[in-house]
FIVOMAR-235076 format. One record per residue (C-alpha): residue number from 1; x, y, z. Coordinates in Angstrom, 2 decimals. Layout:
BEGIN
  num       px       py       pz
  NUM        X        Y        Z
...
// end
This chain:
BEGIN
  num       px       py       pz
    1   138.44    62.36   154.82
    2   140.59    59.96   153.26
    3   144.10    61.16   152.59
    4   145.35    61.84   149.06
    5   148.88    60.73   148.17
    6   148.77    60.52   144.18
    7   147.41    62.34   141.28
    8   145.07    59.79   140.41
    9   143.30    59.88   143.81
   10   142.99    63.64   143.50
   11   141.52    63.45   140.21
   12   138.96    60.67   141.45
   13   137.99    62.95   144.53
   14   137.42    65.90   142.16
   15   135.07    63.61   139.94
   16   133.19    62.77   142.89
   17   132.71    66.35   144.21
   18   131.64    67.54   140.73
   19   129.34    64.75   139.44
   20   126.28    66.26   141.07
   21   126.87    69.55   139.51
   22   127.73    68.15   135.99
   23   124.59    66.03   135.93
   24   122.69    69.07   136.11
   25   124.11    70.51   132.96
   26   122.51    69.95   129.47
   27   123.43    66.58   127.93
   28   124.25    68.05   124.59
   29   127.32    70.39   124.73
   30   127.83    73.30   122.55
   31   129.65    73.29   119.29
   32   133.21    73.59   119.99
   33   133.09    72.35   123.54
   34   134.76    68.96   124.77
   35   132.11    66.61   126.33
   36   134.43    65.41   129.14
   37   136.00    68.10   131.12
   38   138.58    65.75   132.40
   39   139.73    64.40   129.12
   40   141.90    66.81   127.11
   41   141.90    64.67   123.98
   42   138.70    64.85   122.07
   43   137.51    62.01   119.98
   44   138.32    62.09   116.40
   45   134.88    62.80   115.28
   46   134.69    65.99   117.34
   47   135.77    69.33   115.74
   48   137.10    71.67   118.52
   49   137.38    75.34   118.39
   50   138.26    77.87   120.99
   51   135.76    80.28   121.69
   52   135.77    83.21   124.10
   53   132.50    84.37   125.48
   54   132.46    88.32   125.66
   55   129.79    90.81   125.93
   56   129.66    93.14   122.94
   57   127.99    96.51   123.49
   58   125.28    97.34   120.83
   59   127.26    99.58   118.30
   60   124.28   101.14   116.53
   61   123.70   104.69   117.67
   62   120.06   104.67   116.89
   63   119.12   102.16   119.59
   64   118.53   105.17   121.73
   65   115.52   106.19   119.67
   66   113.79   102.85   118.63
   67   111.30   100.86   120.69
   68   112.28    97.42   119.77
   69   114.84    95.17   117.88
   70   112.51    95.21   114.81
   71   112.69    98.98   114.60
   72   116.53    98.80   114.92
   73   116.73    96.22   112.16
   74   114.56    98.47   109.78
   75   116.94   101.46   110.45
   76   120.05    99.21   109.96
   77   118.59    97.95   106.63
   78   117.84   101.59   105.44
   79   121.49   102.71   106.43
   80   122.69    99.92   104.04
   81   120.86   101.36   101.15
   82   117.59    99.49   101.01
   83   114.62   101.24    99.85
   84   111.35   101.41   102.15
   85   109.80    98.98    99.43
   86   112.41    96.54    99.71
   87   112.55    96.77   103.63
   88   108.77    96.28   103.86
   89   108.97    93.30   101.43
   90   111.97    91.82   103.36
   91   110.29    92.16   106.77
   92   107.32    90.42   105.48
   93   108.75    87.47   103.46
   94   111.70    86.69   106.00
   95   110.31    87.78   109.41
   96   106.66    87.67   108.67
   97   106.19    91.06   109.91
   98   103.66    93.24   108.13
   99   104.86    96.79   107.55
  100   103.90    99.49   105.00
  101   106.30   101.80   103.28
  102   105.10   104.93   105.24
  103   105.66   102.78   108.47
  104   109.24   102.32   107.39
  105   109.61   105.84   106.84
  106   108.09   106.66   110.08
  107   110.52   104.48   111.91
  108   113.46   105.85   109.98
  109   112.58   109.49   110.69
  110   113.05   108.76   114.53
  111   116.84   109.48   113.96
  112   116.25   113.08   113.37
  113   116.86   114.32   116.84
  114   120.17   112.15   116.69
  115   121.21   113.92   113.45
  116   120.44   117.44   115.09
  117   122.49   116.40   118.11
  118   125.29   114.92   115.79
  119   125.41   118.07   113.80
  120   125.89   120.61   116.73
  121   128.31   118.25   118.71
  122   131.40   119.62   120.24
  123   134.55   118.70   118.12
  124   138.21   118.22   119.33
  125   140.19   121.43   119.48
  126   142.93   120.21   117.01
  127   142.56   117.97   113.85
  128   145.94   117.07   112.19
  129   144.08   116.60   108.80
  130   140.78   117.44   107.33
  131   139.39   116.46   104.02
  132   136.69   118.46   102.30
  133   134.66   117.48    99.38
  134   131.08   117.64    97.88
  135   128.83   115.29    96.36
  136   125.95   116.15    94.03
  137   122.29   114.88    94.34
  138   118.92   115.42    92.71
  139   116.27   116.80    95.27
  140   112.62   117.42    94.53
  141   111.32   121.12    95.20
  142   108.03   122.66    94.62
  143   107.61   122.46    90.91
  144   111.13   121.19    89.93
  145   114.04   118.95    90.58
  146   117.16   120.64    91.95
  147   120.71   119.77    91.91
  148   122.01   119.88    95.57
  149   125.40   119.47    97.21
  150   126.15   117.56   100.26
  151   129.23   119.24   101.66
  152   131.34   116.60   103.77
  153   134.19   117.08   106.18
  154   136.24   114.00   107.24
  155   138.81   114.57   109.83
  156   141.53   112.53   111.31
  157   141.98   113.18   114.91
  158   145.11   113.10   117.11
  159   144.56   109.56   117.74
  160   144.68   108.86   114.12
  161   140.87   107.81   113.82
  162   138.84   109.04   110.88
  163   135.71   111.13   111.85
  164   132.97   112.65   109.83
  165   132.90   116.03   111.11
  166   129.82   116.92   109.43
  167   127.29   116.86   106.44
  168   125.60   119.97   105.25
  169   123.19   120.03   102.23
  170   122.76   123.21   100.06
  171   122.79   124.67    96.47
  172   125.82   124.17    93.84
  173   129.15   123.74    95.31
  174   131.05   127.14    95.91
  175   133.73   128.63    98.16
  176   130.98   130.76    99.76
  177   129.10   127.98   101.38
  178   132.45   126.26   102.18
  179   133.14   129.42   104.39
  180   130.02   128.66   106.14
  181   130.96   125.09   106.83
  182   134.46   126.10   107.97
  183   132.78   128.80   110.41
  184   130.57   126.03   111.79
  185   133.55   123.64   112.45
  186   135.30   126.69   114.25
  187   132.12   127.38   116.39
  188   132.01   123.82   117.40
  189   135.48   123.82   118.90
  190   138.17   123.44   116.40
  191   140.90   125.76   117.01
  192   143.50   124.42   114.75
  193   143.93   122.21   111.67
  194   147.29   121.36   110.36
  195   146.43   120.04   106.89
  196   143.29   120.78   104.71
  197   143.02   118.55   101.62
  198   140.56   119.79    99.04
  199   139.87   119.37    95.27
  200   140.60   122.34    92.85
  201   137.55   124.49    93.56
  202   138.51   128.10    92.89
  203   138.62   130.28    95.95
  204   138.83   127.23    98.42
  205   142.24   128.07    99.68
  206   141.37   131.65   100.49
  207   138.19   130.58   102.17
  208   140.07   128.18   104.51
  209   142.86   130.51   105.29
  210   140.09   133.13   106.51
  211   139.02   130.73   109.07
  212   142.23   128.72   109.99
  213   145.02   130.93   108.86
  214   147.75   128.51   110.14
  215   146.30   125.56   108.02
  216   148.44   124.19   105.22
  217   146.06   123.74   102.19
  218   146.98   121.00    99.83
  219   145.12   120.56    96.39
  220   144.70   116.96    95.63
  221   147.24   115.68    93.23
  222   145.10   112.82    92.02
  223   142.38   115.17    90.86
  224   145.06   117.08    89.01
  225   146.37   113.93    87.40
  226   143.01   112.93    86.31
  227   142.21   116.26    84.80
  228   145.68   116.33    82.89
  229   145.52   112.89    81.44
  230   141.59   113.13    80.41
  231   142.38   113.88    76.63
  232   145.67   112.37    76.33
  233   145.28   109.59    73.56
  234   145.62   106.00    74.55
  235   148.82   105.34    72.42
  236   150.67   107.84    74.72
  237   148.98   107.76    78.13
  238   150.98   105.12    79.56
  239   154.46   106.92    78.88
  240   152.75   110.22    79.60
  241   151.84   108.98    83.07
  242   155.21   107.39    83.81
  243   156.66   110.82    83.06
  244   154.22   112.78    85.14
  245   154.96   110.54    87.99
  246   158.22   111.83    88.30
  247   157.07   115.24    88.73
  248   154.93   114.55    91.93
  249   157.07   111.83    93.34
  250   160.30   114.06    93.08
  251   162.32   114.46    96.28
  252   161.82   118.15    96.48
  253   159.69   121.03    95.27
  254   162.65   122.31    93.03
  255   163.12   118.86    91.67
  256   159.46   118.37    90.83
  257   159.19   121.87    88.98
  258   162.41   120.81    87.09
  259   160.71   117.42    86.14
  260   157.70   119.42    84.95
  261   159.78   121.76    82.72
  262   161.36   118.63    81.26
  263   158.14   116.94    80.70
  264   156.89   120.08    78.85
  265   159.67   119.99    76.62
  266   159.37   116.24    76.09
  267   155.52   116.55    75.20
  268   155.22   119.83    73.44
  269   151.84   118.59    71.77
  270   150.34   118.36    75.37
  271   152.08   121.45    76.85
  272   148.48   122.98    77.07
  273   147.40   120.04    79.37
  274   150.57   120.50    81.77
  275   150.05   124.32    81.83
  276   147.67   124.01    84.77
  277   150.37   122.47    86.74
  278   152.54   125.74    86.38
  279   149.71   128.07    87.13
  280   148.54   126.15    90.24
  281   151.85   125.04    91.32
  282   151.59   126.96    94.77
  283   148.36   125.01    95.61
  284   149.96   121.53    94.44
  285   153.36   121.89    95.82
  286   152.84   122.15    99.72
  287   153.34   118.35   100.26
  288   156.86   118.52    99.08
  289   157.88   120.16   102.25
  290   157.05   117.05   104.45
  291   158.49   113.59   104.94
  292   157.07   110.61   102.87
  293   154.59   109.43   105.43
  294   152.82   112.86   105.73
  295   153.06   113.27   102.06
  296   150.95   110.06   101.51
  297   148.33   111.23   104.02
  298   147.85   114.80   102.36
  299   148.65   114.79    98.64
  300   145.42   113.01    97.93
  301   141.85   113.08    99.07
  302   141.45   109.44    98.51
  303   140.33   108.84   102.21
  304   137.13   111.14   101.53
  305   136.75   109.64    98.01
  306   136.57   106.14    99.56
  307   133.93   107.49   101.90
  308   131.99   109.13    99.20
  309   132.07   105.75    97.13
  310   130.25   104.06    99.94
  311   127.73   106.89    99.99
  312   127.08   106.26    96.41
  313   126.58   102.60    97.01
  314   123.92   103.50    99.69
  315   122.24   106.34    97.75
  316   122.12   104.85    94.29
  317   118.76   103.18    94.85
  318   117.13   106.82    95.23
  319   117.46   108.93    91.93
  320   115.42   111.83    93.40
  321   115.23   112.55    96.99
  322   111.82   113.90    98.24
  323   113.50   116.72   100.14
  324   116.72   117.89   101.97
  325   116.00   116.25   105.09
  326   115.48   112.91   103.23
  327   119.17   113.23   101.72
  328   120.51   114.22   104.92
  329   118.76   111.45   106.87
  330   120.32   108.54   104.54
  331   123.78   110.25   104.58
  332   123.92   110.38   108.35
  333   122.71   106.80   108.65
  334   125.24   105.69   106.05
  335   128.15   107.39   107.69
  336   127.00   106.07   111.26
  337   127.08   102.51   109.76
  338   130.54   103.13   108.08
  339   132.12   104.71   111.18
  340   131.57   101.70   113.08
  341   134.40   100.11   111.20
  342   136.74   103.03   111.95
  343   138.42   101.57   114.84
  344   142.13   101.32   113.92
  345   144.32   104.31   113.42
  346   145.68   105.52   110.15
  347   148.67   103.51   109.04
  348   151.99   104.55   110.59
  349   150.12   107.10   112.80
  350   152.50   107.00   115.61
  351   155.48   107.91   113.42
  352   153.39   110.64   111.61
  353   152.50   112.39   115.04
  354   156.15   112.14   115.88
  355   156.94   113.92   112.82
  356   154.27   116.49   113.36
  357   155.24   117.03   117.08
  358   158.82   118.22   115.59
  359   157.40   120.20   112.67
  360   154.66   121.94   114.85
  361   156.00   121.69   118.42
  362   153.77   124.60   119.70
  363   150.59   123.19   118.08
  364   150.79   119.49   118.82
  365   148.92   119.01   122.24
  366   148.43   115.73   124.12
// end
């Protein structure tokens, strides 16, 4: 073999060795690739982008129960809120696949075993934060249309990742059924919850304390604010809200209560609207005990309200559900689709967990 003494000779030998293999490659290079592997400077007409090939696992949980990609697509479209009529039309017009509305329903019904498994799956022993809320829907029953409530539990686990713990469909919202929900969560493995964030439903805190006695129950401040300013005239609303902000952003519970008293003196004409802050102060004030980062996490139920807004977008095309299972199916599919985006921890979660480990040293487990 000829000796190699210069870089140019090494490059020439490499070209000779690789030429036969390169001749077998397709003539047309893929977008973003450089035609000449030995030339690091592309021509001025070539747009170069760096692409990394990787295998992405299929994220859709319903792939285990469908027979092909077409059925998986149908379920994905349904999870986005498309009706069976819209899906049938889409599949025919775009993909040339004839499919009736009952066939679409039959395909989506295949997820019911997954729903049952999901509803009974074991949960983590500890959830630092759990949000509880209910959504109202119309459901057809024999001879009438009833209002049903979808009871929703959203948790934040010890890694800071949000997780829908369960969805239950029942009659009008009340503390009695919430007690059933909490018992179910307990039976599925939850031993401790640090904070439970709720709206102002009467009897809610007592129901929570019955099942999770160590939990701190925080009534949503945002709900309270909305209720308070509902009937404030427009001319006073901006200043009233600014003054009210001094109450719930006070540095301590004592300072917040003092700000509330001053506000009632400043706005005697609206004292009746502020009276509920006094009567419910014990349910509203727990967040004052904690650092700012924990406060922001628990003093509002915005996390579950954001989830509910996404549920509304999906369910708005269905005015009346034919039965409870149809409602549960769509909500489960929607949460499964939404949860695929929950891959990042809550903001500042490391700092929050460090604070929780100091506040609750015997309850934080790693």
